[in-house]
Structures are given as structure tokens and as C-alpha cells.
C-alpha positions as CSV (number, residue, x, y, z in Angstrom):
1,M,22.2,3.4,-129.1
2,I,24.7,5.6,-127.3
3,S,25.3,9.0,-128.9
4,K,28.8,10.4,-129.2
5,K,27.5,13.0,-127.0
6,E,26.3,10.7,-124.2
7,R,29.5,8.8,-124.7
8,K,31.5,11.9,-124.1
9,L,29.5,12.7,-120.9
10,M,30.0,9.0,-120.0
11,L,33.9,9.1,-120.1
12,E,34.1,12.6,-118.4
13,T,31.8,11.3,-115.5
14,L,33.0,7.9,-115.0
15,G,36.4,7.9,-116.5
16,K,38.2,5.9,-119.2
17,K,38.1,3.0,-117.0
18,Y,34.3,2.8,-116.9
19,T,33.7,-0.7,-116.7
20,P,34.6,-1.7,-113.5
21,K,32.0,0.9,-112.3
22,V,29.3,-0.3,-114.7
23,I,29.6,-4.2,-113.9
24,P,28.7,-3.9,-110.2
25,Y,25.6,-1.5,-111.1
26,L,24.3,-3.9,-113.9
27,R,24.8,-6.6,-111.0
28,K,22.6,-4.4,-108.5
29,L,19.8,-3.9,-111.2
30,G,19.9,-7.5,-112.0
31,L,20.8,-6.9,-115.7
32,K,22.0,-10.2,-117.3
33,N,23.1,-11.2,-120.7
34,E,21.3,-13.9,-122.7
35,R,22.8,-16.7,-121.2
36,G,21.8,-15.3,-117.6
37,K,25.3,-14.3,-116.6
38,D,26.9,-11.0,-115.7
39,Y,28.0,-8.7,-118.9
40,S,31.5,-9.0,-119.5
41,V,33.9,-6.2,-119.9
42,E,34.0,-6.6,-123.6
43,S,30.2,-6.8,-124.1
44,I,29.7,-3.4,-122.4
45,R,32.6,-1.8,-124.3
46,L,30.9,-3.0,-127.6
47,I,27.6,-1.5,-126.2
48,T,29.2,1.9,-125.2
49,N,31.2,1.9,-128.4
50,C,27.9,1.3,-130.7
51,F,29.3,-2.1,-132.1
52,R,26.2,-3.7,-130.2
53,E,22.7,-2.4,-129.3
54,N,21.2,-3.3,-126.4
55,E,18.6,-0.6,-124.8
56,A,18.5,-2.1,-121.2
57,V,22.3,-1.5,-120.6
58,E,22.4,1.7,-122.3
59,M,19.7,3.0,-120.1
60,A,21.3,1.5,-116.9
61,I,24.6,3.4,-117.9
62,M,23.0,6.6,-118.6
63,Q,21.2,6.3,-115.1
64,L,24.6,5.6,-113.5
65,V,26.0,8.6,-115.3
66,N,23.4,10.8,-113.8
67,K,23.7,9.5,-110.3
68,T,27.5,9.9,-110.3
69,I,27.2,13.5,-111.7
70,K,24.3,14.3,-109.0
71,A,26.6,12.7,-106.1
72,K,29.5,14.9,-107.4
73,K,27.8,18.0,-107.2
74,A,26.4,17.0,-103.6
75,M,30.0,16.3,-102.7
76,A,31.4,19.6,-104.2
77,L,28.4,21.6,-102.2
78,K,29.5,19.6,-98.7
79,R,33.0,20.6,-99.5
80,K,32.1,24.3,-100.1
81,K,30.2,24.4,-97.0
82,L,33.1,22.9,-94.9
83,S,35.6,25.2,-96.2
84,K,33.6,28.1,-95.0
85,K,34.0,27.1,-91.3
């Protein structure tokens, strides 16, 4: 289950409209629901708001958060280097 601390980090990193970022990432990983279809916006919200438990999706979301944090740091570093020139 996603903790309050993880949820706060997710919202800070991905923004309040996080599902459009999460759905393509789940597709890329090949994660499907029980019926073999892509996860819906509602399903993802239920999982992230702790109404439904799905360990695979929760782990994928936290991986996306970590990748996004690393990408933002790399971009900030590039911008800092460019601004010094």
C-alpha cells in the first residue's frame, strides 16, 4: 500500500494530474489489469489513494517517481551548466 509520505512525494514529483504520466509507463512495462486491459484512470486513483492494493502497480509508480526525480535533477544540472557559459 502506498504510504502518505510516498503519495506526497508522488504528487510533488508527477503533479496532481499524474495519471496521464502513469498510464503510458504501465503500458511500457506491460502491466495489465485482471482482464488483460490497460489500467484505467479510476483504477490508478483507487490504488494511489489506498482504496485498492496492487503491489506491481505501486512499485511501477514509485519507479516512475524515482526516474522523474533523476531526470529533473539532470535537467537542472544541464541548465546550470548552460547558464554559466
